[in-house]
Structures are given as structure tokens and as C-alpha cells.
KEKOLGU-242527 format. One record per residue (C-alpha): residue in one letter; residue number from 1; x, y, z. Coordinates in steps of 0.02 Angstrom, whole numbers, plus 32768, in hexadecimal, padded with zeros to 4 digits. Example, Ala and Ser with C-alpha at 12.3 -4.5 7.8 and 13.67 -1.06 7.14 Angstrom:
BEGIN
  residu  num    xx    yy    zz
       A    1  8267  7F1F  8186
       S    2  82AC  7FCB  8165
REM end
This chain:
BEGIN
  residu  num    xx    yy    zz
       M    1  7FF7  8003  7FFA
       P    2  8057  80A5  7FCA
       S    3  8068  8106  806D
       R    4  80DD  8142  80EF
       A    5  80F6  8152  81A2
       H    6  810F  8204  81D8
       D    7  8175  8218  826D
       E    8  8209  828B  8241
       S    9  824C  830E  82AF
       P   10  81EF  83AF  82B5
       S   11  827F  8413  8279
       T   12  8286  8396  81DC
       P   13  823C  83FC  8138
       G   14  81A6  83B4  8113
       P   15  8143  83A7  8065
       A   16  8104  844A  806E
       Q   17  81A8  84A0  8075
       A   18  8209  8426  8004
       D   19  8219  84AB  7F7D
       G   20  8251  8531  7FEE
       S   21  81DB  85B8  7FAF
       G   22  812F  856E  7FA7
       G   23  8119  85A9  7EF3
       G   24  80B8  8566  7E68
       S   25  801C  84F3  7E93
       P   26  7FD8  8501  7F4C
       R   27  7FE3  8463  7FB8
       V   28  7F4A  8416  8005
       F   29  7F5A  83A5  8098
       L   30  7EB9  834C  80A1
       H   31  7EA6  82F7  8158
       V   32  7E36  826A  814F
       G   33  7E43  821F  81FC
       E   34  7E30  81A8  8235
       P   35  7DAA  81D9  82D7
       K   36  7E02  81CC  837C
       T   37  7EA9  81E4  8348
       G   38  7ECA  82A9  8389
       T   39  7E67  82EB  82FA
       T   40  7DFE  835D  8375
       F   41  7EA6  839D  83BE
       L   42  7EF7  83BA  8314
       Q   43  7E60  841B  82E3
       Q   44  7E44  848B  837A
       V   45  7EFD  84B4  8371
       M   46  7F03  84F5  82B6
       W   47  7E55  854E  82C5
       R   48  7E76  8599  836D
       N   49  7F39  85D3  831D
       R   50  7EF2  85F2  8275
       S   51  7F42  86A1  825C
       E   52  7FDF  8667  82A5
       L   53  7FE9  85DE  8224
       A   54  7F9F  8657  819B
       A   55  803A  86C2  81BD
       Q   56  80A3  8623  818A
       G   57  8039  8602  80E8
       V   58  7FD0  8573  8137
       V   59  7F11  859F  8112
       L   60  7E6F  854B  8147
       P   61  7DE5  8553  80D1
       G   62  7D41  8589  810F
       H   63  7D0D  85EF  819B
       H   64  7CE7  8571  8236
       P   65  7D23  84C2  8255
       Q   66  7C6F  848A  8231
       D   67  7C82  84B2  8181
       H   68  7D02  841F  8172
       Y   69  7C8A  83B3  81BD
       R   70  7BFB  83F3  8156
       A   71  7C6C  83DC  80BB
       S   72  7C81  8327  80E9
       Q   73  7BD7  830D  8104
       D   74  7BBA  8355  8056
       L   75  7C3A  82E3  8003
       R   76  7C07  8243  8049
       G   77  7B41  826D  8011
       I   78  7B0A  825F  80CB
       P   79  7A4C  8299  80C7
       K   80  7A26  8333  8145
       L   81  799B  830E  81AE
       A   82  7904  8382  8199
       S   83  78EC  83A7  8258
       D   84  79A9  83DF  8261
       P   85  7994  84A3  826E
       A   86  7A51  84B6  8215
       G   87  7A54  84E8  815E
       S   88  7A6D  8479  80D3
       W   89  7B20  843E  80B0
       T   90  7AF8  8425  7FF8
       G   91  7B8A  8461  7F97
       E   92  7BFD  847A  802E
       W   93  7C88  8416  7FEF
       D   94  7C8D  8469  7F4F
       I   95  7CA5  8509  7FA7
       L   96  7D28  84CD  8020
       A   97  7D90  8483  7F86
       R   98  7D87  851A  7F26
       Q   99  7DCD  8587  7FBA
       A  100  7E52  84FF  7FE0
       R  101  7E90  850D  7F1B
       Q  102  7E9B  85C5  7F32
       A  103  7F31  85B7  7FC4
       T  104  7FD0  860C  7FB0
       R  105  8036  858C  7FF9
       V  106  7FDB  8502  8069
       A  107  7F1A  84DE  808B
       V  108  7EE5  8465  810C
       I  109  7E3A  8412  8109
       S  110  7E27  839E  81A0
       H  111  7D9D  8326  81DB
       E  112  7D9E  827D  821A
       L  113  7CFB  8247  81C0
       F  114  7D55  824E  8115
       S  115  7D93  81A9  8144
       A  116  7CE4  815F  812D
       A  117  7CEC  818F  8068
       D  118  7CDD  810D  7FE5
       P  119  7D48  80F6  7F47
       E  120  7CDA  8166  7EDE
       Q  121  7CBA  81F3  7F68
       A  122  7D89  81FE  7F80
       D  123  7D9E  8210  7EC5
       R  124  7D31  82A0  7EB6
       A  125  7D7F  82F7  7F44
       V  126  7E2E  82E3  7EFD
       R  127  7DE6  830A  7E5A
       S  128  7D9E  83B7  7E97
       L  129  7E40  83E2  7EDD
       Q  130  7EAF  83AD  7E4B
       S  131  7EEE  8453  7E0F
       A  132  7F55  8448  7EBD
       E  133  7FD0  83C7  7F09
       V  134  7F5C  8353  7F6D
       H  135  7FAD  8305  8005
       I  136  7F5A  827A  8067
       V  137  7F76  8278  8126
       L  138  7F2C  81EE  818A
       T  139  7F4F  81EB  8259
       V  140  7F47  8135  82A0
       R  141  7F3F  80F8  8345
       D  142  7F62  8050  839E
       I  143  7EC4  7FE1  83B0
       A  144  7ED8  7FC1  846A
       T  145  7EBC  8067  8493
       L  146  7E43  8095  8406
       L  147  7DC5  8020  8426
       P  148  7D8B  805A  84CA
       A  149  7DA0  8107  8494
       E  150  7D28  80EA  83F4
       W  151  7C9F  8086  846F
       Q  152  7CA8  8133  84D9
       E  153  7C99  8199  843B
       T  154  7BFA  8130  840C
       V  155  7BAA  814B  84B0
       K  156  7BB1  820B  849A
       H  157  7B4F  81E8  83FF
       R  158  7ACB  819B  845A
       N  159  7B03  80E2  8460
       A  160  7AC1  808A  84FD
       R  161  7B18  7FE8  84E5
       G  162  7B9F  7FB3  8564
       F  163  7C60  7FB0  8534
       Q  164  7C62  7EE7  8537
       D  165  7BC2  7ED4  84C7
       W  166  7C01  7F4A  8451
       L  167  7CB6  7F0A  844C
       E  168  7C75  7E59  842E
       D  169  7C1C  7E8E  838A
       V  170  7CB0  7F07  8348
       I  171  7D35  7E6E  8368
       D  172  7CC5  7DCE  8350
       R  173  7C53  7DF9  82DD
       E  174  7C83  7E7E  8279
       S  175  7D40  7E76  8260
       P  176  7D3C  7DBB  8207
       S  177  7CBE  7E03  818C
       A  178  7CF7  7DFE  80D4
       D  179  7CB8  7EAF  80C6
       R  180  7CC7  7EF0  8173
       R  181  7CC8  7FA9  812A
       Q  182  7C07  7F9F  8135
       F  183  7C0C  7FB4  81EC
       W  184  7C34  805F  823C
       F  185  7CD1  8039  829A
       W  186  7D26  7FDB  820D
       R  187  7CEB  805B  8196
       V  188  7D5F  80E6  81E4
       H  189  7DDF  807C  8245
       D  190  7E18  7FF1  81BA
       T  191  7EB0  8051  81A8
       L  192  7EE6  7FE8  8104
       A  193  7E3E  8006  80AF
       V  194  7E37  80AE  80D5
       L  195  7EE7  80DC  808C
       G  196  7EC2  805B  7FF9
       I  197  7E2B  80D0  7FCA
       W  198  7E90  8180  7FD6
       S  199  7F3C  814F  7FB0
       R  200  7F17  810D  7EF8
       L  201  7EE7  81BC  7EC8
       V  202  7F8F  8212  7EF8
       P  203  804A  81ED  7EDF
       A  204  809F  817A  7F7A
       E  205  8108  8213  7FB7
       Q  206  8066  8273  7FD0
       V  207  8018  81F9  804A
       H  208  8042  8211  80F4
       V  209  8021  81AA  8199
       I  210  8034  81F0  823B
       T  211  802C  8189  82D5
       T  212  7FF2  81D8  8375
       P  213  8063  81D1  840C
       V  214  805F  814F  848B
       R  215  7FEE  816D  8520
       G  216  8023  81E9  85A2
       S  217  8092  8240  8515
       D  218  807F  82FD  850B
       N  219  8001  8345  8491
       A  220  8077  83B3  8441
       T  221  80D2  831C  83F2
       L  222  803E  82FC  8389
       W  223  8049  83AF  8354
       E  224  80EC  83A7  832C
       R  225  80E0  8312  82BB
       F  226  8056  836D  825C
       A  227  80A6  840F  824F
       S  228  8139  83CE  8205
       L  229  80CC  8390  8187
       L  230  808D  843F  816B
       G  231  813F  8484  816F
       V  232  8119  84FC  81F7
       D  233  8160  8524  829F
       P  234  8110  84BB  832A
       G  235  8138  8544  83B6
       S  236  80DB  85C8  8353
       V  237  8034  85A0  8388
       D  238  7FE1  859B  843E
       L  239  7FBC  84E8  846D
       T  240  7F55  8518  84FE
       R  241  7EC9  8566  848C
       A  242  7E90  84B2  845D
       R  243  7E14  845A  84D2
       P  244  7E59  83AD  84F9
       N  245  7DE7  8329  84BF
       V  246  7DF4  82D0  8565
       S  247  7D9B  8223  8584
       L  248  7D15  820B  8600
       G  249  7D27  81B2  86A9
       M  250  7CDB  8106  86BD
       A  251  7C56  8157  872A
       E  252  7C31  81E6  86B2
       V  253  7C1D  8181  861B
       E  254  7BB2  80FF  866E
       F  255  7B45  817F  869C
       L  256  7B41  81C9  85E7
       R  257  7B15  8117  85AF
       R  258  7A81  8109  862B
       L  259  7A41  81B1  85F6
       N  260  7A3F  8175  8550
       Q  261  79D9  80D7  8577
       V  262  7948  814B  85C8
       L  263  7953  81E1  8540
       P  264  78AE  81E1  84EC
       D  265  78C6  81CE  8433
       E  266  7863  8273  8410
       V  267  7908  82D7  8438
       P  268  7958  82F1  8392
       D  269  7A18  82CC  8365
       W  270  7A48  8380  834E
       F  271  7A04  83B0  83F0
       Y  272  7A58  8317  8445
       M  273  7B00  8359  8406
       W  274  7AEB  8401  8440
       N  275  7A9D  83DC  84F5
       V  276  7AE7  8330  8516
       K  277  7B88  8306  84B6
       E  278  7BC0  83C8  84D0
       A  279  7B75  83FE  8570
       V  280  7B66  835E  85D0
       A  281  7BF0  82FC  859D
       H  282  7C80  837E  8569
       Q  283  7C5B  8408  85E7
       A  284  7C0A  83B7  867C
       L  285  7C51  82F9  8683
       A  286  7CF8  8324  8635
       A  287  7D0D  83B3  86C1
       R  288  7CF8  8331  874D
       R  289  7D94  82CF  8720
       P  290  7E35  8308  877C
       P  291  7EAC  8368  8727
       H  292  7F36  82DB  8755
       P  293  7F1D  8218  8755
       P  294  7EED  81CD  8803
       R  295  7F72  8187  8871
       R  296  7F2D  80EA  8857
       P  297  7EB8  80E2  87AE
       R  298  7E45  8060  87A4
       C  299  7E5A  7FE3  8714
       L  300  7E00  7F61  86B3
       G  301  7E56  7EB5  86BE
       Q  302  7EE9  7EF5  871E
       G  303  7F24  7F2F  87D4
       A  304  7F1D  7FDF  8805
       G  305  7FA6  8037  87A6
       G  306  7FB1  7FC2  872A
       N  307  8008  7F3A  8780
       P  308  7FB7  7E91  8755
       H  309  7FF9  7E46  87F6
       R  310  7F93  7EB8  8865
       R  311  7EE6  7E8D  8892
       P  312  7E67  7EF2  8817
       E  313  7DF6  7F72  885B
       R  314  7D2F  7F3C  8851
       L  315  7CC7  7FB0  87EB
       P  316  7C34  7FCB  8802
       V  317  7C2D  7FBC  88BA
       R  318  7BE8  7F18  8907
       P  319  7B3D  7F1A  8951
       G  320  7B4B  7F4C  8A18
       R  321  7BE6  7FA9  89F7
       R  322  7C03  806E  89FD
       A  323  7C48  80B6  8968
       R  324  7CFA  8100  897B
       R  325  7D1C  81A3  890B
       T  326  7D87  8235  8920
       P  327  7D17  82D4  8919
       A  328  7D5E  8363  88A4
       P  329  7DB5  83F1  88FF
       G  330  7D39  8460  894E
       A  331  7CA2  83FC  8930
       V  332  7C43  8397  89B6
       A  333  7C26  82E0  8980
       A  334  7B99  8289  89E4
       V  335  7BB4  81CD  89E1
       R  336  7B27  816B  8A2E
       Q  337  7ADC  80C0  8A16
       S  338  7A23  80B1  89E0
       R  339  79B4  8024  89E9
       R  340  792A  808B  8987
       P  341  793B  8063  88CD
       A  342  78F6  8114  889F
       G  343  7970  8170  8912
       R  344  792F  821E  8963
       T  345  7895  8239  88D9
       G  346  7818  81B6  892C
       A  347  77EC  815D  8889
       R  348  77FB  809F  8870
       R  349  785B  8055  87E0
       G  350  77BC  8027  8786
       D  351  7774  80E0  877D
       S  352  7793  8145  86D7
       R  353  773A  81C0  867B
       R  354  7702  81AB  85D1
       V  355  7744  8234  8556
       G  356  76D0  820F  84C7
       A  357  7677  8184  8467
       G  358  76FA  8109  841E
       R  359  7785  8156  8483
       Q  360  77F7  80FD  850D
       P  361  77CF  8135  85BA
       V  362  784D  8198  861D
       P  363  786F  814B  86B8
       Q  364  7881  81BD  875E
       G  365  78F1  819C  87E2
       V  366  7973  813F  8775
       P  367  7A1B  8188  872F
       G  368  79F4  81EE  869D
       G  369  7942  81FB  86C2
       Q  370  7937  82AE  86FF
       A  371  79C0  82F3  8673
       A  372  7954  8284  85F2
       A  373  78B9  82E2  8620
       R  374  78F8  8386  861A
       L  375  7947  8371  857E
       R  376  78A0  833A  8534
       R  377  784A  83DA  8577
       V  378  78DD  844B  8533
       A  379  78DA  83F1  8490
       R  380  7821  841A  8482
       A  381  7840  84D2  84A4
       G  382  789A  84D7  8407
       R  383  794D  8528  8433
       P  384  79BE  84F9  83B0
       G  385  7A78  84EC  83E3
       R  386  7A5F  8533  8492
       V  387  7AA8  84E9  852E
       D  388  7A2E  84DE  85BC
       R  389  7A69  84EC  8666
       R  390  79E5  8490  86AF
       V  391  7A12  83F9  8647
       L  392  7AB7  8402  869E
       A  393  7A66  8406  8743
       A  394  79EB  8375  8726
       A  395  7A78  8314  86F1
       Q  396  7AE1  833F  8793
       A  397  7A42  830C  87EC
       D  398  7A47  8270  878D
       G  399  7AEF  823E  87AF
       A  400  7AC2  820F  886C
       R  401  7A83  8182  881C
       A  402  7B0B  815E  87A6
       Q  403  7B26  80AB  8806
       Q  404  7A6F  807A  87FB
       P  405  7A2A  7FF2  8794
       V  406  79BD  802E  8711
       P  407  792A  7FCD  86AD
       R  408  7973  7FDA  85F5
       R  409  7916  7FF9  8559
       A  410  795E  7FB3  84BC
       P  411  79DD  802F  8460
       P  412  79D6  805D  83AE
       A  413  7A33  7FED  833D
       H  414  7AED  8032  832E
       P  415  7B17  803F  826C
       G  416  7B3F  7F8D  8236
       V  417  7AF0  7F33  82CF
       A  418  7A67  7EC0  82AB
       G  419  79D2  7F0E  831D
       P  420  79D8  7F2C  83D8
       R  421  7A17  7EA8  8456
       A  422  79BD  7E56  84EC
       P  423  79D2  7ECA  858A
       P  424  7A51  7E89  8608
       R  425  7A35  7E37  86A6
       T  426  7A02  7EC2  8731
       A  427  7A6D  7ED5  87C3
       P  428  7A36  7ED7  8874
       R  429  79DD  7F79  88A7
       D  430  7A41  7F78  895C
       R  431  7ACD  7FE7  8909
       A  432  7B29  8076  8954
       F  433  7B17  8120  88F9
       L  434  7B7F  81BF  88EA
       A  435  7B33  8266  88FA
       W  436  7B69  82EA  8885
       P  437  7B8F  838F  88E0
       T  438  7B13  8416  88BC
       P  439  7B3B  84D1  88DF
       S  440  7AAA  84CE  895B
       R  441  7B02  845E  89C8
       L  442  7BA7  84BD  89D5
       P  443  7BC7  84FD  8A8A
       R  444  7BC9  85B8  8A8E
       P  445  7C6A  85FD  8ACE
       G  446  7C6C  8619  8B82
       G  447  7BBB  85C1  8B98
       T  448  7B87  851D  8BC3
       R  449  7B81  8486  8B59
       P  450  7AC8  8452  8B1D
       A  451  7A5E  83D4  8B63
       P  452  7A67  8339  8AF7
       P  453  79C9  831A  8A9C
       P  454  793D  8296  8AE0
       A  455  7963  81E8  8AAD
REM end
């Protein structure tokens, strides 16, 4: 397969500065993915340092990062839902390609969903950039860390399946298929197939594969590798402007998964992206993670600290035992054990509220129930693109039940998965739970600690 791994030193002149002057046809670097390989970080570095890169002759076509996403949707022929209030993306790729061809030296088009293009769509993309010198860039990641990261990303897109259930499909059922690109994971992560589609359209020296640094490395390493390809000084940009696309913790992703289980179907996907993925996941839940790894990280399949010879920590907490968790600095964490299945709400597990004919009920008193009901009401109010703080408050209230069992409804079929699966066995109801801190419970300076709520 005509490709080459790109891990040169940042001081090594890249393809964009090989001719020294940058005269002649511009170079267009088409960064096609893969997802979960640092693409969001690279895109934010470039967009939030756009003027610094432009001073070095590197331009980003379009006016906003969403322009590249919309161009990828247009190129792949993805139909736009009628319920989506955003404008049509028809013709977005042609606009972006025309702007890229007008670059003086270097233009960069970057979005991870280009990796899902089929041969005809890739051919159209390269032909529309033909007056420029097209370079294909692919970032890749080791499969061991890619799998849990990709599963967590599916949870941020309304997936309610557990990791083990999802993993069995990806590895045992989808991977051996003769045409595994029909399944979403392998459509964007079958590296050889993606390279085969894009590399046949350009010379081998214009195909670049960038490996992501090993886990625990500085994010600057990935940017240095990408910057050397563009022929720019990696130290000329401010990396702190980029929002790190941090992973959620085990408790946070489990809460989000359970929220997906009880979220009504009437909440549209575009509303979910704004108010759940961005507000709840990226703002509320990601902020709960400590800035540094804990002294004894909880691992699956290993002992604490990654030592296979030490006894692994047990998650979730067994019935009859208290939960152990370190509260965030300045926060008040109330850890208590409850034998009532519905927490403090007083509702029983069988209680639910119908949200309309033919709709799934919104269970009350279960993880995600309050947030799901709030999202339904805000969605009905019709405020596109607005992050509602009441959704965050409801999500925090639901966090008190993040370890409680929940009656599961069958999730929608994931792309490439043949229908919903049977719900797993329900865990015992006698579980410890952690009450999330709320501002109303914080003690006032110099005042007395508020009395605990009635059991």
C-alpha cells in the first residue's frame, strides 16, 4: 500500500516547504481521520491559532470548524434531517474546495469523517482539488486504546450499550466479515482499507501516516508531527487555546449511558448534540475528572496502578458496602447507603410518566430520569443550539443515582448492528450511591453546616 509513516523531527523540512519558496501550485493537505486519533485536538489548535498559521502561509478554508464537518457530510451524500434547524449543507464541499485551490502556499481541510468516504466520493474530492497538489494525511492509533475510546464516543452519540456487549460485536462478529466496512467502526478504522481508497488517487510521496504518541505523552508531540508536515514552526502557536478532548471517567460514562437508556425518542439528534454531548458530557461530566490521575487508578483486568499482581479494585460497589470516592476540592460529597430503590424522590421503580402515544416512558427516580425529562421539555420549547443550565442541574441531581440499577429499554440499533439486544440482568437494588454536590448544600463561610436531608 503506498504510504509512509511520518514521525520526523519537527526541524525536518516537511512537504509544504520542500521547494523553499512555496511558489507554483498550492498544496492542499486533506486530513481524513481516523476518529479518536487526536483529530479534535489538531483541529482546535489550527482554528484557534488561525492568524498565526496564516502568517506562515497556512490557511483554513471556510469560516468555522463546522464548515469542514458540513463539507464532509455533503461529500458523502448524507441526507440532512428535516428536524435539524441548521441550514442545508448542499454544495458545502465545492465551496471549501474552491477556497482551498485559491491558497497561496498551503491549505488544510481536516475532519475525521472523511475516512468514511467510499471510492467514488474520495475520487470526487481529489478531482475537485486537482489544480493543487493534494496530500492525504491519516492519523492512526493503537487498537488497545482505540476500542474503549471509540465505545465512549458512541455513548456520547446516544448509544446505550455496555462496553462488553459492544466489543463482542466489533471483534467477534464484525471483524471477520468479508466486507467489514459495512459496519461503522471498521468503516472508519480499517486503516488499510481507508489508505487503499485515498492513496490510489495521489502519488505515494503525497500520502502521510501520522502515529499518535503513546499514552501519557504530551499533546505537543502530536502537533509537532503535524506541524512538520505543514512546514510551520510548532512553537508559533498557543496549544493552551485548544480544549483537550478528555475521556470521561467510569462513573461519568456510565451515567451518560443510563441517561441514553431513559431519554425519550422525541428528543432530536441535533438537540442531543448541543445539550447532552456538549453541555452534559463535555462541560459538566468532563469537569468532574481530577486534573491529575489518582494515586491508585481503578483499572479493569489489572490491579490498582496497572500492576497485574495486585488485587483489582471492584467496580461497582458491592451490595451492603459504602461507596468510596474522593470529592472534588471545595465540594461536599454526601455518601450514604439507601435501601429505597428510588432515592429521595419517594417514587417506586415501577412508576413512570408517559410522554405521548407510542413513546417510551421517562422513569422517575432512576439515573438519567430527571435529566431526560428536562431535555424533553426544553426540546419541545424549541431552542436550537442553546445549552440550558436546568439540564445540567437535572443531570447533577441524577448523579446521585449513578450506581443504582435501572430498568433498561432496548436501545436503537447501532449502524451495522442487527437490531436491539436483550436487556441484561438487573443488579440488586440494595446499592450504595454517591450524591453529587449542589451549590445549595455548600456551607456558608463562618456559618454552620446544613442539616442532612431527611432519609
